[in-house]
N, C-alpha and C positions, 0 to 999 in steps of 0.2 A: 589226572594225577599220574606221575611217572610210574612206570611198571615196578621200579625198585621200591618206592614207598608203598605202593598198593600191595606188593608181595609181603612187605614187612607187616602190614596190618593183617593180611590173610593168615600169616604164620603165627602171629601173636594172639589172634582171636579166631581160631578155627571153628568154634561152635557158632559164633555170630555170623561168620562168612561161609557157612556150610554150603549155601546155595550157589556159590561162585562157579561150580563145575556143572550145574544143571543146564539143560538146553533152554533156548529162548522161549520155547513154548510153555515153560514152567516158571521162569523167573527172569527179571531184568538184571540180576547180578551177573549174568553171563557176560555182560559188557564191562564189568568192573566198576570201579569208583570213578564217576564222571564229573570231576571237579578239579580245581587247581591244587598245587602242592601247598599253598598257603593255609589250607584248611586241614592239613594232616594232623596237627596237634589237637584241634577240636575233635576230630573223628577218633583219634587215639584215646583221648581223655574220656570221651563219651563211651566208647567200647569198654574201657577199663572200669568205669563206674557201673555200666550195665552188667558185666560179667561178675564183678565183685558182689553186687546186690543179689544176683541170681545164686551165686555160690553160698552166700550167707543165708538167704531165705530157704534154700533147698538143702542146706547142710552138706555141701560138696567141697572137695579139695581140703584145704586146711581147716575147714569148719565142720568136718565129719564128727569131731568129738561131741558136738551138740546132740547128735542122735543118741549117744550113750547117757547123757545127763538131763535131757529134756524130753517130755512126752511129745508125740507128734502134734502139730497144730490141729485144731478142730476142722479146718478147711482143707487139710492135706488129703490127697487121694488115698483110698484104702490101701494099706500095706506099703505105703511109701511116704517120703517126705516131700515130694514134689508139690510145692505150693505155687510157684510161679513158673509157667512154661518158658523154656529156653527161647531167647530172642534170636531170630534169624533175619538178617538184613535181606530185603527183597530188592531194594534199589537205593543207591546213594548217588546223588547228583546235584548239580547247580540248577536252580530255577528261579527266575526273576531276581537274581542277585543274591540269593540265599541258598544254603545247603538244605536239601531234603533228604531225610533218612526214613525210608519206608521199611517197615518190618512186620513180622508176625510174632506172637507170644508176648511176654512181659506183663506188666501191671501198671497201676497209676504212677508209681515212683519212676518207672522207666519212661513213661510218657512225659513226665515232667523234665527228666534229664534230656530227652530228645528235644523238647520245646526250648530249653535253655541253650543247647548246642546250636540249634537252628537260629535262635536269636543272636547268639555270639557271631555266627558266620556273617550276619548282615552288618557287622561292624568291624570285620576283619578282611583284609585284602586277600582275595582268593589266590593271587599270584605269589605273594611273599609272606603273608601272615602278619604284617604290620597293621596298625589301626587303619581302617578304611571307611569309605562312605559309598553309598550307591550312586552310580553314574545315571544320568537321565537322558543322555543322548545316545540314540541307537539301542543296541542290546543292553538290557539292565544288568550291570555287573557291580560287585563291591570291590573297590580298588583303593589303594593308598594314593596320595597325590602324585607320586612319581610314576606309578603304573597307569594312572588315569591320563596323565599327560602323554605317556607313550602310546596308549590306546587312541587318544585323540589324534596324534600325529599319523598313526596307521590309517585311521579312517579318512583323514585329509589326503594322504597319499593315494589311497584306493579311489577316492572320488576324482582326484586329478588324473589318474590313469584311465578312468572311465570316460572322462571328458575328451581325452586325446584320441580315443578310439572312435 
């Protein structure tokens, strides 16, 4: 992902991408978001859903009014409303033609949201975001017809260069 789009996500979701500045001995987020720009909207939507769910469940941000009007849930930690631990991305990357979003924290709802986002990525061109399919020749990627043809030409050019040497 381009540094500009990556920084946009980091700025928009600082709690989710808190680990981006940690050393590689503690997290893989230090390498950033390792996929194409075509999945930006999927990641942005996923992070928006995750943070909204966390804010609602934990009565944070615009949902703080709930603390005044509702008793704490029975499964809340003593003295707080924290019901769902904050999600922190540990690694976001492409693998076998699909997005992988590894994280800590969350609950079953968030796991479902991540599963849906990962499934959508397998039908979305990683380069441009248009509908795509997985390529089966060489590295497994999810590409639209135009980018699949471009990738095929690149592979043919590379193999022709190798034969000349």
